[in-house]
N, C-alpha and C positions, 0 to 999 in steps of 0.2 A: 487723904486730904488733897485737894486740888491746888494747882500752882497759884491761882488768884488768892486763895485763903492764906497760903504761905507768905505771899508778898504782903498782903494786908497786915499780917502779924508782925512784919519786920519794918514797915515804913513808919515814919513818925505820925503820931495821931493828929498833929497840927497841920499836916500836909493837906492842901486844898485842891491840888491838881497833879496829874500824872501824865507823862508823855515822853516822847523822844524822837529820834531821827527815824523817819519812815524807811523802810518796812520792818527793820529789825526790832523796833520797839512796839509796833502796832498790836501784836497779839497780846503781850503782857499788859500793855496799857489799857486796851478797851475791855478785856475780860476782867481785869482787876477793878476798873471803875464800875462795871456792870454788877459784879458780885458785891462790891461795896454798897451800891445803891439798894440791893436787896436786904442789906443789913442796917439800913438807916444812915449810912455814911455817904456824904456827897463828895465826890472827887471829879473835878472837871477833867476831861480827857481830850488830848490833842496829839497831832503829829507835827513834826518839823520836816518840812519839805527839804529836799536836797538843794533846790534852787528856787528863786523867786518865780512865781507864776506870772505870766503876762496877760491873763484874762481872769474874769471873776473878781473875787476880793483881792487877789494877788497876795503878796507877802509869802513868808515861809511857814507861818502857823496855819494849820487846818484843824478845825475842831474848836473846842471851848478852852480858852485861856484868857484870864483877866489880869491886867496889871495889878501887882500886889499879891497875886496867888503865891502860895508857898508850895514849891514844885519838887516832885520826885522825877528825875530823869531816868528812864529805864531803857533796857536793851535785852535782847534774848541772850546772846553770848558776847563776851568781850575778851580781848587780849591786851591791846595797847590802850584802849580807852578813848581814842580820838573821836569816835562817833558820839559817845556820851558827852565829851567836852564840847564838841561842836554844837550839839543841841543845847547844852547848858549856856553857852555864850549867846545863842539866838534868843533863848528865854530871858536871860538877863537884859539883853538889849531891848526886849519887848516890855520890860518893866516888872517882871516877876522875880521872885527870890528862889534860887535853887537851894533846897535844904538837904538833898541827898542824890547821889548817883546809885543806881541799883541795877544789877544784872541777874538774870536767871542762872547763867553759868559764867564763872570767871575762869578763863583758861590759864591763868597764872602769869600773865605778862606784866605790863607796866601800869595798869590802870590804877592800882592802889596808890602808887607813888605820884602819878599825875593828879589824882583827886586830892591827895594831901597837899601838893604844891599849890593847888587852887583854893585850898581851905574848905573843901567840900567832903562830907562824909561819904564813904563808899561801902556797900554791902552787896553780897550775892547769896542766892539760895544754895548754890552748889559750886564746888570747884571741880576742875578737870579730874583731880585725884579722887574726889567723892564718886565720880562716875567711872573710875577704873582706867583713866588715861593719865599720861604724864603731863606735867605743866608745859605750856608752850615755851616758857622761859628756860626750861631745863636744857 
């Protein structure tokens, strides 16, 4: 089974968008949205830029995100969770609702506690231990 299918099986069915801080989120974001489309599920896909652009449309959001979207913020690997939360704050400020933080690999740092403190669900496909590594927090 591919990563995008595994992600689709774990994110809420009511989610309408997926994205996160570029570049760490881009792979999981866009392949998951693409696979979802082939299965009849529409997920807007976007990246959160690290800083505001001074040309083009500007802003920190690149791609498709609508105010009111129910968003899964994703990342390839996380330890502390600061990238996930930075993206979540940008998305909230944009007018969308963050329904989950999601990582492909959780290295075992503080992300779970940080997500809980923000009142946001967190999940990951794999932990460092699943892949034969010790947790970062150890």
